[in-house]
PyMOL CGO cylinders between C-alpha atoms (Angstrom):
from pymol import cmd
from pymol.cgo import CYLINDER

trace = [
    CYLINDER, -171.01, 233.55, 3.66, -167.35, 232.64, 3.89, 0.3, 1, 1, 1, 1, 1, 1,
    CYLINDER, -167.35, 232.64, 3.89, -168.23, 229.45, 5.76, 0.3, 1, 1, 1, 1, 1, 1,
    CYLINDER, -168.23, 229.45, 5.76, -170.77, 228.56, 3.10, 0.3, 1, 1, 1, 1, 1, 1,
    CYLINDER, -170.77, 228.56, 3.10, -168.17, 228.71, 0.30, 0.3, 1, 1, 1, 1, 1, 1,
    CYLINDER, -168.17, 228.71, 0.30, -165.67, 226.66, 2.31, 0.3, 1, 1, 1, 1, 1, 1,
    CYLINDER, -165.67, 226.66, 2.31, -168.35, 224.06, 3.15, 0.3, 1, 1, 1, 1, 1, 1,
    CYLINDER, -168.35, 224.06, 3.15, -169.39, 223.86, -0.51, 0.3, 1, 1, 1, 1, 1, 1,
    CYLINDER, -169.39, 223.86, -0.51, -165.74, 223.42, -1.59, 0.3, 1, 1, 1, 1, 1, 1,
    CYLINDER, -165.74, 223.42, -1.59, -165.21, 220.61, 0.93, 0.3, 1, 1, 1, 1, 1, 1,
    CYLINDER, -165.21, 220.61, 0.93, -168.39, 218.80, -0.13, 0.3, 1, 1, 1, 1, 1, 1,
    CYLINDER, -168.39, 218.80, -0.13, -167.55, 219.11, -3.85, 0.3, 1, 1, 1, 1, 1, 1,
    CYLINDER, -167.55, 219.11, -3.85, -163.97, 218.02, -3.20, 0.3, 1, 1, 1, 1, 1, 1,
    CYLINDER, -163.97, 218.02, -3.20, -165.08, 214.90, -1.34, 0.3, 1, 1, 1, 1, 1, 1,
    CYLINDER, -165.08, 214.90, -1.34, -167.53, 213.95, -4.09, 0.3, 1, 1, 1, 1, 1, 1,
    CYLINDER, -167.53, 213.95, -4.09, -164.80, 213.98, -6.73, 0.3, 1, 1, 1, 1, 1, 1,
    CYLINDER, -164.80, 213.98, -6.73, -162.77, 211.43, -4.79, 0.3, 1, 1, 1, 1, 1, 1,
    CYLINDER, -162.77, 211.43, -4.79, -165.67, 208.97, -4.98, 0.3, 1, 1, 1, 1, 1, 1,
    CYLINDER, -165.67, 208.97, -4.98, -166.11, 209.58, -8.69, 0.3, 1, 1, 1, 1, 1, 1,
    CYLINDER, -166.11, 209.58, -8.69, -162.50, 208.75, -9.48, 0.3, 1, 1, 1, 1, 1, 1,
    CYLINDER, -162.50, 208.75, -9.48, -162.43, 205.11, -8.43, 0.3, 1, 1, 1, 1, 1, 1,
    CYLINDER, -162.43, 205.11, -8.43, -160.46, 202.90, -10.77, 0.3, 1, 1, 1, 1, 1, 1,
    CYLINDER, -160.46, 202.90, -10.77, -162.29, 200.16, -12.66, 0.3, 1, 1, 1, 1, 1, 1,
    CYLINDER, -162.29, 200.16, -12.66, -161.80, 196.58, -11.53, 0.3, 1, 1, 1, 1, 1, 1,
    CYLINDER, -161.80, 196.58, -11.53, -160.10, 194.47, -14.16, 0.3, 1, 1, 1, 1, 1, 1,
    CYLINDER, -160.10, 194.47, -14.16, -160.30, 190.70, -13.98, 0.3, 1, 1, 1, 1, 1, 1,
    CYLINDER, -160.30, 190.70, -13.98, -157.32, 189.01, -15.54, 0.3, 1, 1, 1, 1, 1, 1,
    CYLINDER, -157.32, 189.01, -15.54, -157.24, 185.33, -16.25, 0.3, 1, 1, 1, 1, 1, 1,
    CYLINDER, -157.24, 185.33, -16.25, -153.97, 183.52, -16.64, 0.3, 1, 1, 1, 1, 1, 1,
    CYLINDER, -153.97, 183.52, -16.64, -154.08, 180.21, -18.42, 0.3, 1, 1, 1, 1, 1, 1,
    CYLINDER, -154.08, 180.21, -18.42, -151.13, 177.89, -18.33, 0.3, 1, 1, 1, 1, 1, 1,
    CYLINDER, -151.13, 177.89, -18.33, -150.70, 174.77, -20.36, 0.3, 1, 1, 1, 1, 1, 1,
    CYLINDER, -150.70, 174.77, -20.36, -148.44, 172.07, -19.05, 0.3, 1, 1, 1, 1, 1, 1,
    CYLINDER, -148.44, 172.07, -19.05, -147.14, 169.61, -21.57, 0.3, 1, 1, 1, 1, 1, 1,
    CYLINDER, -147.14, 169.61, -21.57, -145.74, 166.54, -19.94, 0.3, 1, 1, 1, 1, 1, 1,
    CYLINDER, -145.74, 166.54, -19.94, -144.05, 163.82, -21.86, 0.3, 1, 1, 1, 1, 1, 1,
    CYLINDER, -144.05, 163.82, -21.86, -145.15, 160.44, -20.65, 0.3, 1, 1, 1, 1, 1, 1,
    CYLINDER, -145.15, 160.44, -20.65, -142.03, 158.52, -19.73, 0.3, 1, 1, 1, 1, 1, 1,
    CYLINDER, -142.03, 158.52, -19.73, -142.34, 154.85, -18.86, 0.3, 1, 1, 1, 1, 1, 1,
    CYLINDER, -142.34, 154.85, -18.86, -139.68, 153.07, -16.86, 0.3, 1, 1, 1, 1, 1, 1,
    CYLINDER, -139.68, 153.07, -16.86, -137.49, 150.62, -18.72, 0.3, 1, 1, 1, 1, 1, 1,
    CYLINDER, -137.49, 150.62, -18.72, -134.66, 148.33, -17.66, 0.3, 1, 1, 1, 1, 1, 1,
    CYLINDER, -134.66, 148.33, -17.66, -131.17, 149.82, -17.75, 0.3, 1, 1, 1, 1, 1, 1,
    CYLINDER, -131.17, 149.82, -17.75, -130.18, 147.12, -20.26, 0.3, 1, 1, 1, 1, 1, 1,
    CYLINDER, -130.18, 147.12, -20.26, -132.81, 148.43, -22.72, 0.3, 1, 1, 1, 1, 1, 1,
    CYLINDER, -132.81, 148.43, -22.72, -131.07, 151.81, -23.06, 0.3, 1, 1, 1, 1, 1, 1,
    CYLINDER, -131.07, 151.81, -23.06, -129.41, 152.04, -26.50, 0.3, 1, 1, 1, 1, 1, 1,
    CYLINDER, -129.41, 152.04, -26.50, -125.64, 151.68, -26.68, 0.3, 1, 1, 1, 1, 1, 1,
    CYLINDER, -125.64, 151.68, -26.68, -125.31, 155.17, -28.19, 0.3, 1, 1, 1, 1, 1, 1,
    CYLINDER, -125.31, 155.17, -28.19, -126.95, 156.69, -25.10, 0.3, 1, 1, 1, 1, 1, 1,
    CYLINDER, -126.95, 156.69, -25.10, -124.83, 154.72, -22.64, 0.3, 1, 1, 1, 1, 1, 1,
    CYLINDER, -124.83, 154.72, -22.64, -121.66, 155.60, -24.57, 0.3, 1, 1, 1, 1, 1, 1,
    CYLINDER, -121.66, 155.60, -24.57, -122.62, 159.30, -24.51, 0.3, 1, 1, 1, 1, 1, 1,
    CYLINDER, -122.62, 159.30, -24.51, -123.24, 159.03, -20.77, 0.3, 1, 1, 1, 1, 1, 1,
    CYLINDER, -123.24, 159.03, -20.77, -119.83, 157.38, -20.18, 0.3, 1, 1, 1, 1, 1, 1,
    CYLINDER, -119.83, 157.38, -20.18, -118.15, 160.04, -22.31, 0.3, 1, 1, 1, 1, 1, 1,
    CYLINDER, -118.15, 160.04, -22.31, -119.85, 163.03, -20.68, 0.3, 1, 1, 1, 1, 1, 1,
    CYLINDER, -119.85, 163.03, -20.68, -119.90, 161.67, -17.10, 0.3, 1, 1, 1, 1, 1, 1,
    CYLINDER, -119.90, 161.67, -17.10, -117.34, 158.87, -16.68, 0.3, 1, 1, 1, 1, 1, 1,
    CYLINDER, -117.34, 158.87, -16.68, -118.10, 158.42, -12.96, 0.3, 1, 1, 1, 1, 1, 1,
    CYLINDER, -118.10, 158.42, -12.96, -121.90, 158.42, -13.38, 0.3, 1, 1, 1, 1, 1, 1,
    CYLINDER, -121.90, 158.42, -13.38, -124.03, 155.54, -12.13, 0.3, 1, 1, 1, 1, 1, 1,
    CYLINDER, -124.03, 155.54, -12.13, -127.29, 154.94, -13.99, 0.3, 1, 1, 1, 1, 1, 1,
    CYLINDER, -127.29, 154.94, -13.99, -130.03, 154.46, -11.38, 0.3, 1, 1, 1, 1, 1, 1,
    CYLINDER, -130.03, 154.46, -11.38, -133.17, 154.37, -13.53, 0.3, 1, 1, 1, 1, 1, 1,
    CYLINDER, -133.17, 154.37, -13.53, -134.06, 154.80, -17.18, 0.3, 1, 1, 1, 1, 1, 1,
    CYLINDER, -134.06, 154.80, -17.18, -137.30, 155.95, -18.81, 0.3, 1, 1, 1, 1, 1, 1,
    CYLINDER, -137.30, 155.95, -18.81, -138.48, 156.16, -22.42, 0.3, 1, 1, 1, 1, 1, 1,
    CYLINDER, -138.48, 156.16, -22.42, -141.28, 158.16, -24.05, 0.3, 1, 1, 1, 1, 1, 1,
    CYLINDER, -141.28, 158.16, -24.05, -143.18, 157.71, -27.33, 0.3, 1, 1, 1, 1, 1, 1,
    CYLINDER, -143.18, 157.71, -27.33, -140.73, 159.98, -29.19, 0.3, 1, 1, 1, 1, 1, 1,
    CYLINDER, -140.73, 159.98, -29.19, -137.84, 157.60, -28.35, 0.3, 1, 1, 1, 1, 1, 1,
    CYLINDER, -137.84, 157.60, -28.35, -136.32, 160.05, -25.92, 0.3, 1, 1, 1, 1, 1, 1,
    CYLINDER, -136.32, 160.05, -25.92, -134.69, 158.72, -22.79, 0.3, 1, 1, 1, 1, 1, 1,
    CYLINDER, -134.69, 158.72, -22.79, -134.72, 160.14, -19.30, 0.3, 1, 1, 1, 1, 1, 1,
    CYLINDER, -134.72, 160.14, -19.30, -131.77, 158.93, -17.26, 0.3, 1, 1, 1, 1, 1, 1,
    CYLINDER, -131.77, 158.93, -17.26, -131.64, 159.29, -13.50, 0.3, 1, 1, 1, 1, 1, 1,
    CYLINDER, -131.64, 159.29, -13.50, -127.98, 159.25, -12.56, 0.3, 1, 1, 1, 1, 1, 1,
    CYLINDER, -127.98, 159.25, -12.56, -125.73, 159.68, -9.55, 0.3, 1, 1, 1, 1, 1, 1,
    CYLINDER, -125.73, 159.68, -9.55, -122.33, 161.33, -9.82, 0.3, 1, 1, 1, 1, 1, 1,
    CYLINDER, -122.33, 161.33, -9.82, -120.52, 161.28, -6.50, 0.3, 1, 1, 1, 1, 1, 1,
    CYLINDER, -120.52, 161.28, -6.50, -123.05, 162.58, -3.98, 0.3, 1, 1, 1, 1, 1, 1,
    CYLINDER, -123.05, 162.58, -3.98, -125.17, 164.43, -6.56, 0.3, 1, 1, 1, 1, 1, 1,
    CYLINDER, -125.17, 164.43, -6.56, -128.34, 162.99, -8.11, 0.3, 1, 1, 1, 1, 1, 1,
    CYLINDER, -128.34, 162.99, -8.11, -129.85, 164.35, -11.32, 0.3, 1, 1, 1, 1, 1, 1,
    CYLINDER, -129.85, 164.35, -11.32, -131.69, 163.62, -14.54, 0.3, 1, 1, 1, 1, 1, 1,
    CYLINDER, -131.69, 163.62, -14.54, -130.47, 163.76, -18.12, 0.3, 1, 1, 1, 1, 1, 1,
    CYLINDER, -130.47, 163.76, -18.12, -132.46, 163.56, -21.33, 0.3, 1, 1, 1, 1, 1, 1,
    CYLINDER, -132.46, 163.56, -21.33, -131.13, 162.04, -24.54, 0.3, 1, 1, 1, 1, 1, 1,
    CYLINDER, -131.13, 162.04, -24.54, -132.31, 160.99, -27.97, 0.3, 1, 1, 1, 1, 1, 1,
    CYLINDER, -132.31, 160.99, -27.97, -131.86, 157.43, -29.20, 0.3, 1, 1, 1, 1, 1, 1,
    CYLINDER, -131.86, 157.43, -29.20, -128.73, 158.48, -31.12, 0.3, 1, 1, 1, 1, 1, 1,
    CYLINDER, -128.73, 158.48, -31.12, -127.01, 159.67, -27.91, 0.3, 1, 1, 1, 1, 1, 1,
    CYLINDER, -127.01, 159.67, -27.91, -127.47, 163.41, -28.42, 0.3, 1, 1, 1, 1, 1, 1,
    CYLINDER, -127.47, 163.41, -28.42, -128.47, 165.35, -25.30, 0.3, 1, 1, 1, 1, 1, 1,
    CYLINDER, -128.47, 165.35, -25.30, -131.86, 167.07, -25.08, 0.3, 1, 1, 1, 1, 1, 1,
    CYLINDER, -131.86, 167.07, -25.08, -132.50, 170.18, -22.99, 0.3, 1, 1, 1, 1, 1, 1,
    CYLINDER, -132.50, 170.18, -22.99, -135.66, 170.04, -20.89, 0.3, 1, 1, 1, 1, 1, 1,
]
cmd.load_cgo(trace, "trace")
């Protein structure tokens, strides 16, 4: 009789572990990437205000390439010493964080 109660307790205990499975939740992550279309322009086409701001902020910078988008923002690829980087500016020479 004692073995019967222990066997029943084990069987009931094992059944509760199957009943307590957690539900599967599917999560969907959507990401939207907004990319400004920059087209390459000649370095001479960069406005004077932008080149003056570049000379003021980075006197030793060399302008490698320049790009412009539809919103008249400029992407400047520059080299300062041994470091290469990109800067973004508005047509009036104010810097834009990207």
